C-alpha positions as CSV (number, residue, x, y, z in Angstrom):
1,G,40.8,6.8,3.1
2,G,40.7,9.4,0.4
3,Y,41.3,9.1,-3.4
4,D,44.3,10.1,-5.4
5,R,43.7,12.3,-8.5
6,H,42.8,9.3,-10.7
7,G,40.6,7.6,-8.2
8,A,38.7,10.9,-7.7
9,A,38.3,11.2,-11.5
10,D,37.0,7.6,-11.7
11,Q,34.4,8.2,-8.9
12,S,33.3,11.6,-10.4
13,A,32.7,9.9,-13.8
14,R,29.9,8.0,-12.2
15,C,27.7,11.1,-12.3
16,I,25.2,10.8,-15.2
17,N,24.3,14.5,-15.3
18,C,20.7,13.6,-14.9
19,G,19.4,17.1,-15.4
20,N,17.5,17.0,-12.2
21,P,20.2,17.4,-9.5
22,Y,18.4,15.9,-6.6
23,C,21.8,15.5,-5.0
24,E,22.2,19.3,-5.0
25,W,18.7,19.9,-3.8
26,Q,19.1,17.5,-0.9
27,C,22.4,19.1,0.2
28,P,21.8,21.4,3.2
29,V,24.3,23.9,1.9
30,H,23.2,23.3,-1.8
31,N,26.7,22.4,-3.0
32,Y,27.0,22.5,-6.8
33,I,27.6,18.8,-6.9
34,P,27.2,17.9,-10.6
35,D,29.4,20.9,-11.6
36,W,32.0,19.9,-8.9
37,L,32.0,16.3,-10.2
38,R,32.5,17.5,-13.8
39,L,35.5,19.6,-12.8
40,V,37.0,16.7,-10.9
41,K,36.5,14.4,-13.8
42,Q,38.3,16.9,-16.0
43,G,41.2,17.0,-13.6
44,R,40.5,20.6,-12.6
45,L,40.8,20.0,-8.9
46,F,41.7,23.6,-7.9
47,E,38.6,24.9,-9.7
48,A,36.5,22.2,-8.0
49,A,37.8,23.2,-4.6
50,E,37.0,26.9,-5.4
51,L,33.5,25.9,-6.4
52,C,33.1,24.0,-3.1
53,H,34.1,27.1,-1.2
54,Q,31.4,29.2,-2.9
55,T,28.7,27.4,-0.9
56,N,30.6,26.0,2.1
57,S,33.3,27.7,4.0
58,L,34.5,24.4,5.5
59,P,34.0,21.7,2.9
60,E,36.9,19.6,4.3
61,I,35.1,19.2,7.6
62,C,31.7,18.9,6.1
63,G,32.9,16.0,3.8
64,R,33.9,14.0,6.9
65,I,30.8,14.6,9.1
66,C,28.0,14.9,6.6
67,P,25.6,11.9,6.4
68,Q,25.9,11.7,2.6
69,D,24.0,8.4,2.5
70,R,20.9,10.2,3.7
71,L,21.4,13.4,1.7
72,C,23.1,13.8,-1.6
73,E,24.1,10.2,-2.2
74,G,20.7,9.0,-1.0
75,A,19.0,11.4,-3.5
76,C,21.2,10.4,-6.5
77,T,19.3,9.0,-9.5
78,L,21.7,6.1,-9.6
79,N,20.3,4.8,-6.3
């Protein structure tokens, strides 16, 4: 399942803006993950979607098939 607007904001608030975006560096399409999470946290979902489309023409599909645990999430400083 997905998140509603508030659930997405709660999840995006977990980003600590570490300054070394290993998540972005590990992403094969180099999504602007910290920036995207900041926009979601602020409730700026349309802008977050636009930012996703700058690096990925099909983020909706990528979000379902990407092995995040081995890429961005696996590289996160919180892990």
